[in-house]
C-alpha positions, -999 to 999 in steps of 0.1 A, spaced: -683 493 -121 -682 469 -91 -681 439 -115 -652 453 -134 -634 460 -101 -641 425 -88 -628 411 -120 -597 431 -119 -591 421 -84 -596 384 -93 -571 387 -121 -544 405 -97 -547 377 -72 -542 352 -99 -511 370 -112 -496 374 -78 -501 337 -71 -487 328 -105 -455 350 -96 -450 330 -64 -455 295 -82 -433 302 -112 -405 318 -90 -408 289 -64 -402 265 -94 -378 281 -118 -356 299 -93 -362 281 -59 -364 245 -71 -339 247 -102 -314 275 -94 -310 265 -57 -317 228 -62 -293 218 -89 -262 222 -69 -275 197 -44 -267 171 -71 -232 181 -80 -214 158 -57 -232 128 -72 -222 138 -107 -184 142 -93 -187 106 -79 -203 90 -108 -186 107 -137 -152 117 -122 -157 153 -133 -139 180 -116 -153 207 -92 -145 231 -118 -165 212 -146 -197 206 -123 -198 243 -113 -190 256 -149 -225 247 -162 -240 275 -143 -212 300 -151 -211 295 -188 -249 295 -192 -252 328 -173 -223 343 -195 -238 332 -228 -275 328 -225 -283 359 -206 -266 385 -230 -276 365 -260 -314 359 -252 -322 387 -225 -327 414 -249 -347 390 -274 -370 381 -245 -377 416 -235 -385 426 -271 -409 396 -273 -426 405 -240 -432 442 -253 -445 429 -285 -467 400 -275 -471 401 -238 -453 381 -210 -478 353 -207 -469 331 -238 -431 335 -231 -435 325 -195 -455 293 -206 -426 285 -228 -400 293 -202 -417 268 -176 -417 242 -201 -382 247 -211 -367 249 -175 -387 217 -165 -376 197 -196 -340 209 -189 -339 196 -153 -356 163 -166 -329 160 -193 -302 162 -169 -314 130 -153 -305 111 -185 -271 126 -194 -240 105 -199 -215 129 -211 -202 165 -203 -217 180 -235 -251 169 -224 -246 185 -190 -238 218 -207 -267 215 -232 -293 209 -206 -278 237 -183 -279 261 -212 -316 251 -218 -324 256 -180 -308 291 -183 -330 299 -212 -360 287 -194 -350 311 -165 -346 340 -188 -381 333 -205 -402 321 -175 -384 337 -144 -382 371 -129 -384 390 -163 -418 382 -175 -431 382 -139 -418 418 -133 -437 429 -163 -467 410 -155 -471 422 -120 -461 458 -128 -487 459 -155 -516 445 -135 -510 463 -102 -508 500 -94 -516 504 -58 -501 473 -39 -475 468 -66 -447 464 -40 -468 439 -16 -475 418 -48 -438 418 -60 -428 409 -25 -452 380 -23 -440 367 -56 -404 367 -45 -410 349 -14 -416 319 -36 -378 319 -43 -370 314 -6 -398 290 -2 -387 269 -31 -351 270 -20 -361 259 15 -380 229 5 -358 215 -25 -331 202 -3 -354 181 19 -375 171 -12 -344 160 -32 -331 141 -2 -364 121 0 -365 115 -38 -327 104 -40 -332 79 -12 -361 64 -32 -353 70 -67 -316 76 -69 -303 111 -80 -312 106 -116 -349 96 -106 -349 128 -83 -339 150 -111 -365 135 -134 -390 141 -107 -379 176 -99 -383 188 -135 -418 172 -136 -428 189 -103 -415 222 -115 -439 218 -146 -468 206 -125 -465 234 -100 -460 263 -124 -477 257 -156 -515 255 -146 -516 290 -131 -496 303 -161 -523 289 -184 -552 304 -165 -539 340 -159 -545 367 -186 -523 391 -205 -521 425 -188 -543 452 -202 -527 476 -227 -504 502 -215 -517 538 -216 -499 564 -235 -469 575 -214 -458 611 -209 -420 614 -216 -402 621 -185 -380 646 -201 -347 634 -186 -317 642 -206 -286 620 -213 -266 645 -193 -282 633 -162 -270 598 -167 -236 608 -177 -233 625 -145 -242 595 -126 -217 573 -146 -189 599 -140 -193 598 -103 -170 578 -82 -198 567 -59 -214 548 -88 -181 527 -93 -179 521 -55 -215 510 -56 -207 487 -87 -176 472 -70 -193 468 -37 -221 449 -52 -199 427 -74 -177 417 -47 -206 409 -24 -225 390 -51 -195 371 -60 -189 360 -25 -225 350 -20 -225 330 -53 -193 314 -46 -204 301 -12 -239 291 -24 -225 268 -54 -199 251 -34 -217 247 -1 -229 211 -7 -199 202 -24 -178 212 5 -200 197 33 -203 163 12 -169 157 -3 -146 176 24 -165 172 55 -182 140 48 -218 150 61 -246 128 52 -273 137 26 -298 142 54 -274 166 74 -267 187 43 -302 190 32 -311 204 68 -283 230 66 -291 241 31 -328 246 39 -319 265 69 -300 290 47 -328 296 26 -353 297 56 -332 324 70 -330 343 38 -368 350 38 -365 364 72 -336 384 59 -355 399 32 -382 410 57 -358 423 83 -334 442 61 -363 457 42 -378 469 75 -345 483 86 -340 501 54 -371 521 61 -358 531 95 -320 536 92 -296 550 65 -295 526 38 -256 528 36 -254 514 71 -281 485 63 -260 478 33 -228 477 52 -244 454 78 -254 430 49 -220 429 34 -203 424 69 -227 395 76 -214 378 44 -178 383 53 -185 372 88 -204 339 77 -178 324 54 -150 319 80 -174 298 100 -172 272 73 -137 265 83 -151 251 117 -178 232 98 -168 198 115 -192 210 143 -229 209 138 -233 241 161 -211 262 139 -230 251 108 -263 262 123 -249 296 131 -235 298 96 -270 291 82 -286 320 101 -259 345 95 -254 337 59 -292 333 52 -299 366 67 -272 383 44 -285 363 14 -321 376 20 -310 413 24 -284 411 -4 -310 412 -33 -331 441 -21 -305 467 -8 -287 477 -41 -317 494 -57 -325 513 -26 -290 525 -20 -287 535 -57 -320 553 -56 -309 573 -24 -277 581 -40 -286 592 -75 -325 596 -76 -349 573 -94 -350 591 -128 -319 573 -140 -322 543 -118 -332 518 -146 -301 527 -167 -279 525 -137 -292 491 -124 -290 477 -159 -252 482 -158 -249 471 -122 -268 440 -125 -248 429 -158 -216 433 -137 -231 413 -108 -241 385 -133 -205 384 -145 -191 382 -108 -219 355 -99 -208 333 -129 -170 338 -125 -162 335 -88 -179 300 -83 -159 288 -113 -127 302 -99 -133 287 -64 -139 253 -81 -106 257 -99 -88 265 -68 -102 235 -50 -92 212 -79 -56 226 -78 -51 226 -39 -74 197 -29 -93 216 -5 -114 248 0 -92 268 22 -77 290 -6 -112 294 -22 -128 303 8 -101 328 17 -107 344 -15 -143 348 -11 -138 364 25 -114 389 10 -140 396 -17 -167 401 7 -145 425 29 -135 444 -2 -173 449 -10 -178 462 26 -149 486 22 -163 500 -10 -196 507 7 -179 525 37 -164 548 11 -197 558 -2 -209 593 1 -242 600 16 -257 617 -14 -243 624 -49 -247 656 -68 -266 651 -98 -291 674 -117 -320 681 -94 -346 666 -120 -332 632 -116 -338 634 -79 -375 642 -84 -395 609 -86 -426 608 -106 -453 583 -99 -438 561 -128 -404 564 -115 -414 554 -79 -432 522 -93 -399 515 -113 -380 517 -82 -403 493 -63 -401 469 -92 -365 470 -92 -360 466 -55 -380 433 -55 -365 420 -88 -329 419 -77 -328 385 -65 -325 367 -86 -306 372 -107 -279 349 -90 -280 341 -82 -312 375 -56 -309 368 -85 -291 341 -76 -299 367 -66 -342 384 -42 
């Protein structure tokens, strides 16, 4: 008995470590790292801001809907491990491929390939793997894995700056893709597929409960608030380095420090907002996060001073970290956990559209006007609209009582959703 318990514990440690390393690579290094190279592409190829930000937008809009369901079916049918291994290789090869591109179609091709690697090897298989290996301690394991996103995002600007100075931006992308594979693949090869699922008792919830939620005005206020805030965060993230490099003429070293600070503060934001959400009404915590987003973006108008940029990095980073965990917590408080999966599926799809479209719109405004003032004003208005939607939320929505009664399985699902939000961005991105 003890031997079996020790073996299970060993497997759980490996799975948690694997989650940290894969998310560190596929989300932290790739998702947050690639925008660091946009200004080099603009200068070398003469591409517009709209073009260099459209790779992320188009890949999310096309690859996610087309392959997301298929990836889920493969995981349910064959297990998450093999798909994760394929995703790591695809994502790493895609980043390496960007180093050799010479035409816009190649940029789109490798960006689509990177998005496919994200779907196959990123948050989705990790959520399933962690959920099936852990019962007690699932939340802590999920939290540890998602810290990998912040850690990778913090390191990648500094790492990229060093590699660019030694090997050029093409050599740096080649090295970044190789590092992604070297960091994530070995542990993915070591871990085991999760044990088979036991037969599950049907929860007995009826479609009526979900319909009541989707008829509620609070659901749409929640979705609008989430879309607006995610759009503002995504638009700021995608254009931060472009703005500081092309418009403010900061050096690569100075920019790398600012971008790293944002992601470092996002780790603190995840921990702080999670702690506050356990002690304060979640509506107030959510409003605090959305207000921080709205307060951070105007600081970019004063980006000519280093001190203001450091304040921006702290305020925006705290908001970024809290952004990706508060929505499922708020949704669970409003509607209960029994219909949380379907509710979040709709909200996250809407968030993905906002995260793809608003960076593209800001890029187009930059190309048309010659500066970022109009685009940043749009993002500020967007963030304020999100905060206003949250102010209008009721404390509790009247839905059938059965949907407010969590089973153990429902509680576990709620924990999973809370920690999986990130990313997507972007949190998933955004966590």
